[in-house]
Each structure stands twice: as structure tokens, then as C-alpha cells.
N, C-alpha and C positions, 0 to 999 in steps of 0.2 A: 580615454583611448584604450581599446582592447589590447592586451599584451600579445606579442608575437609568440609563436611556439618556441623560439629560441630563448625568449625571456622566461617563459614558464619552465623550460628545461633547466635553465640556470638556477632556478629556485630549489630544484630537487637534488639533494646530495647524492652523488654517485649515479646520476642518470645515464643509462646506457640503452639506447633504442634497440640494440641487438640482443639484449638480455634483461628484459623488464620483468619484475615481479608483479603479481596481481595487485598488491596494495599500492605499488608505484603507479600503475595504470590509473587506478581510481583517484589517486592524489593529483595526477596530471589533469585528468578530465574535470576534477572539481574546480580547477583554476581556469580551464578552457571554457566551460559552459557557464555563461552569465545569464541570469534570469531575464526573461522578456519584461517589458514595462507596460505593454498595452493591457488595458482593463476593460471589462464589460460589466454592466449592471443588469442582472438577469433575474427572472422569476425563479423561485425556489425549486419548482418542479423540473427546471432545466439544468439545475446545478449539480446533479449527482456526478461525482468523479472530478469535478473542477477544483481548482486551487484558489483558496481564499486570498484576495489581494489586500485586504485590510483586516485589522483586528475587529472582531464583531463584539461590540459592547452591548451588554444586556440592558434594555430600556426598562425592565421591570425585575422584581424579585420573583424567583420560582422556588417553591410555591409563593403566592402573593400573600398568604396568611398562614398562621399556624393552623394545621388541620389534622384530622384523624387518619391514622395509618391503616385502620381496619374498621369493620362493622363491630359495634359494641356499645358501651355506655361510658359517657364522659362525666368526670367528676373532679373534685379538688383532691389532689393526691396527698395533701397534708392530713386528710382525715383517715388515711389508712391506719389500721390497727395491727401491731406486731404479733399479737397472740390470739386474736379472735376475728371472726368474720365481720365485714362492714355491711351494715344495712342502710340502704338508700332508697328514696322515693323517686320514681320516674315521673317527671313533670312535663315532658315534651319530647319532640323528635327533631334532630338537626339533619337536614338533607344536603347532599352535595349540590352546590350552586345556589343555595338559599340560606342566607345568614339568619340564625335564630336570635330574636330580639327580646325574649322574655327575661324575667327575673328568677334567680335561683337562691334558695336558702342553703345553709351550710350542710344540710342533710339531704339535699336534692341532687338528682343527676339527670342527664339527657340520654335518650337513645340516639346514637349517632351513626351515620353512614361513612364509608370510606371516602376520604377527600372532603368531607364537610368541614366548614370553618369551625374552629374551636371557639365557643363563646367565652367572653371575658371571664377570667377567674377560674376557668376549668383548664387543667393541664395534664390529665391522665385519662387513658381509655382502657377499660376492662373488656377484653374480647368477649363476644356474646356467648361463646361456648364455655367460658369459664364461670359465668354467673348462674345463679338460680333465680328464676323469675316467679314471683307469686303475686298475682294481681298487679298492683301499681308499685310493688317493691322488688328490689333485687338484693341478693346476698352475694358478696365478694369474699371468697375464702382467704384466710390469712396466709402470708408467705409467698404468694405467687406474683405479686406486682410491687414495683417501686414507683415513687412519685415521678411523673414525666414519661412513663412507659407509653409506647404506641402513639406518640404525638410527633408529627412532622413540623419542624420549625419554619417560619417565614425565611425565605432566602437560603434554605438548607441546600438546595441544588445549585442555584445561581443567585448572586446578589446584584441588585440594580447598580449600574455604573461600572461593573467589573467585566473583563473580557470573557465571553462565553466560549469563543473560538479564536485562535490566534492566526495571524497572517502566515500563509504558507501551509496551512492544514488542508488536506484533501477532504472534500465533502463526501462523507459516507452516508449510508442509510440512517445510521444513528444520529449523525449530525443534522440530517434533514429534519428529523423529529425534534431535535434540540432547538434549531432555529425556529421551527413552527411554534414551539411552546412559548417563544418570546413574542409571538405576534408579528414576526418579520416576514414580509412577502418577497422581498428582493434583496440580493446581496451582490457585493463587488467581488468579481473573480478575475484572474488573469485570462487573457484571451487564449483560445486554443492554439496549440502549435501546429504549424503546417510542416509535414515531413514528406519528402519525395523519396521514392525507392525505385531502383531498377536493378535487374540482374545483368551480368555481363558474360560474354562467351559465345563463340560460334557453335559450341556443342549443346547449347540450351534450347530446348523446344518449348514453345508456348502451347497451351491447351488448344486443341483443334488442328494442330499440325500433325502430319503423318510421321510415324516413327521412322528413324533412319539409323544406320549402323554407327555406333560410337556416340550417339546423342542421347540426352536424358531430358525428361520433362522437368520444367521449372517448379520445384516445390518451395524454394526459398521465398519467392515472391508472395506466396500465400501465407506462410508462417509469419513472415515479417509484417504483412498486412494485418494478420490477426493480433499479433502482439502490440502493434501500434494502436490498433482500434481499441483493445482492452485498456490501453493507457489513456485513451481519450483524445488522441491526436487526429487531426484531419490529414488523411493519407492521400498523396498525389502519386498515382501509379503510372510509372513511365515504361512499364513492360520490360522486354528483353532487348538489350542493346548489343549488337555484334561487336567483335574485335575490329572496329573500323575507326580510325582517328577522327574522321569528320563527324560520324554519328555519335561517338562518345563525347566530343567537344560540345555538340549541340545539346545532348542530354544533360551534361553537367551545367551548361550555361542556363538552360531552361529551369533546372532544379534550383540553382542558386538564386535566380531572379524571383522565383515564386515562393520559396520555402525558407523556414528557419533552420532546417537540418536536412542532410542528404545521407541516405544509406544505400550502399551497394553491396553486392555479394559476388565474390570471384574476382580474379585479376590482381590480387595484392601479394601473391607469393611469386617466387621466381618462375618465369615462363617465357619462352621465346615469342609466342604469338600474342601475348597480352600487351595491349596498348593502354590499359586502364591506368597503370602506375605512372606512365609517362604523361598522360593527360592530366592526372591529379597534380603532378609537379608543375606542369605548364600553367595551369589555371589558378593554383592556390598555394597557400602556405601549409604544407602537408609533411607529416612524419610517417615513416614506415617502420613498424615495430615487429620485433620477434619477442613474444611473451612467453615466459616460463610457465606454460600451462598446457593442459590436455583435456579436451580437444580445443583447437582454436589458436594455434601459435601465431600466424601472421595476421596483422591488422594495420590499417592506415587510419590516421586521425588528422584533423586540421580544419582549415576554413577555405571555402571557395566563395569569394565575395564576403557577404555577411552570414552565410550559412555554415553551420557546423558540418563536418564531413566525417562519416564513419564508414571505412572500407572494410567489410567483414570477409572472412574466408568463404570458400565456395561450398564446402561440405555442409549438408543440412543440419546436422547436430551441432557442429562448430558454430554455425550462424546463430542458432538459438541460445547456446551457452554464452557466447560473447555478448549477445544482446542482453541477456539476463544479468550477466556479471558486470558489464560496463556501460552499454548503450542506454539501458533503461534507467539506471541511476543518473546518468548525465542528462537525459531528456527530462526527468523529474526535476532536476535542478533548474534546467532551462525553463520549465513550466512555472517555477517559483515555489516548488514544494520544499518543505524542510525535512520531510521523511524520505530519505534517498535509498540507503542500502537495506535490503530485507533482513530481518533478524535471523540468526542461525539457531536452530533448535538442536538439542542433544538427543541422540538415539543410540541404541545398542545394536552393533552390527551382528547380523546373523551368519556371516560368512567371512572367510579370509579375503582381505583386499590387498593385493600386491601393489607396492609403490616404492619408489626410491626418492629420497630427499632431493630437493633442487628444483621442483616445480609444483604448482598447484594442479590437482586433478579434480575434475567434476564428473562423477560417475552417476549414471541414471539410477535412481532408487525408488523402491516401493516402500513407503513408510506406513506402519500400522501400529495398533495398540497392543501391548502385552496384557496379560491377565491382571496385572497390578495397575494398569493405566499408563505406565511409562511407554515411551516410543521405542520401536525397533524397526530396523531397516534391512532390506536385502536389495541386491542389484537386479536389474532387469535381464542380466545375462550378457550377451555380446555388447561390448562397449565401443564398437567401431563408429567412427564419426559420420559414416554414411547410413547408419541403421536408424532411420527415422521412426520406425515402428516402436523402438524402445522409448522414445519421448512420449509416445501415446500411452504406453503402459505405465510410465513413471508418474509419480505425483510430487517428486522433488529431486534435488541433486545432492548426492553425498559429496561434501567438500573436504578433500584431503589436502591439508595445507602444505605450504612450501617446504618446510623442514620435516614434515611428517613421514614416518616410515611405514612398513607393512602394518596392517590392522588384523588382529586375530579375532575369531568369533568371541563375542561378549565384550569387546572393547567399545568404548563410547566414541562416536564420531559426530561431526557437525552435519546438519542437513539444511538445505535451503528449499523451503516448500514453494511449489509453484503458486498455490493459492490464487488461482484465476488469472495469473500473469500470462499463461500460454494456453 
């Protein structure tokens, strides 16, 4: 049985919905979001970005045999001489994909190609650029090689019977290649999440509508669609829903019936004309938070039916920041992923950043490399929560933590890179 929001809150020491720290929000959501159980067995080419639903056990060893790490000459490493060159006779060639079956004497060697199986008894490869070839003989200079050099061992990458990938890992391009190297064509993944989204408010215009005084075009609908699509979710777009109780109830009911999660923007802060909060309360088990953060203080979370609910602020930047900080990790957990929170990197601030302790601030930053290869960061300028152009300019967020004070030029700060999330 899923825990109620009250039960989750009781587990968190000092829980106060009117003054939540960022870490407390993620702790709450980690208990609220329970992974889906549905699975699919899909072809490898369809699996990019999906979450592995079972450990993937290697049916073979990779590589399957000891093999050469480079083009050169294979020989018995025990015959190396510490103080003079080693002279050997070349008696054949070992090619990749074709095992060499001949006999070799103690003073014989084979020309060998990268990836070719090491013949029995041979354990060392001399790079071809190191040796001197005269007719059928080579000379290997002393002091450049040790026994076993330039040989890849059977199972060095993966051993038969061991997990190559673990349940909960997201399939990356590198993982695609790894699975293919095992000869596996299909894998078990968790099913895609279905996430419904709609914007709320009488002041919101859909594209194609004529401008009118006091109204703004809906950008949140498109940024949320983009972030959900990047995450691999199936997005159900319910458009713009006016501040009308009947229409809001219908939208929430449809979303809860069709989807695993519902995301709205607008209507979660104090406002006389907003019916969104009232409808959330009527239909579900919902908490309304004030988070000690900037941008993005108001937020609603809970369940309507079996669907998770995330009510985000209305300002465009606040929507994106709260999505990255809270909603994305919660949805990844819902998807079955074990990699939830993005790593924070260290960068040197190029400017003064003013901040008072008592809240977490996310400032839009442009991260670049210094001459020594370390990271440095500057802000995009105006940090207003409605300045959407700043999110386009930025490639990450400067994270100024709850107890952190002003930052001076040269100080080290944490940055959360977008890395394709938005």
C-alpha cells in the first residue's frame, strides 16, 4: 500500500511545508515516487535512454580469448634478454578472426594483428615500430618490453556469468555497444512513463491566438514538453486550461486516468482567481509547499488517483529550475533509474555573487574551461525568474547552497550542468 503524504511527512524530522529546504524536498519525493513495475522486451536499437529492468548477465567472456592489443610480433616473453636484443624468426601471421594453428619453436615468433587470438604459449607482443625486421628475422631491443606486455586477457572487459549492466541503469550509447558486444539483441526495460502536462490561467495564450492586453503566450508548455521528451517520457499535452473549476476538474481527471504523473504550471501560489489549488485539494492527496529557494518558491506535490502530481510555479525560469531540481529526479526514480540527482561540479566564480544564508539559489551560469583545464563560471546577467532568454544562454546552474553566503571572484562554487536535460 502506498504511504499517504501525512505518513511520509511524519518520517521527516522537522518537516514544515511552509519552510522546506531543498534537501528535504528531495527526501520527501524519494519516498513519494515508487518505481513502475511494467516491463517491455525490446530490440537493442529501440532501447536508447530506457531503464534496464533486470541485471544483464554476460553470456560470454569479452574478449573471448587472449588477444593482441596492437599490430606487432607475438612471442614467449620468458625469452626476453635483460642486457641485449632478442633475435627471433617470423614463421607466420596471426590475423584477427582467424586462429593460427601452427607449431612454434622457442626462438620463433608470429606477426600478429590487433585483436588476433594469441596462440598457445605466446604471451607478449612487440609493437611493430619497436622491432627491426631483416628478412625472416626480427630484433627486439633490450629494456623496452616486459613479459605479458600488449596482451589482452580473456574476460578482461567482461567475464561470462557476471552482470555487465545492473538493473536501474539507463541505456547510453556506450551501453548499446556493450550489449551488442555480448551478442544480445533484445533487453528487458521498464515501460515508458506517461506524463500529462497542462498550463493554467486565464492570462495564458496558446500559439495562434491573437495578443491581448495583460496576456502572455504559453512558453512553459513547450519547455516542459522538451524536458520530458529528453527524459524519454510519453507526453500527453492537455494544452491551456482556464481558471474554471469545471474545466480544471475535467483536465485533472483525464490526466489521472491516462498517466503516471501530472505536471501543471501556475495556480499554486496565493491568488484570488486561481481555482487550481482548490481542485487539487478536492481531487487528491496534495501538499502545498513554500521552498527556501530562488527561483521557484511555491510548489504542490501529491497524488490524484494513482498519478503523481507536481504543481510548479508559473514563471518560466522557475518552472525549469524546479523541474531540474525536483521533478526530473522524481520521474527518474518512477522510471526505475538508480541514477537520480545530477553530479555537482566545482568551478571558479568569475564574479561576485550576492546571497544571504537561509535559502538555496540557482543562478543561470555559463561554464567554460580555464587555461589550465579547470572550470570557471559566470552568470548570464539578469536573474529574474521571467527572463527565459537567460536559460538559452546558460549551460548550467550555479548552485548556492542553503547556508552559503556571498561569493567573491575566485571562490569555488558548485554547478549543475544541463548536459542535454533542457
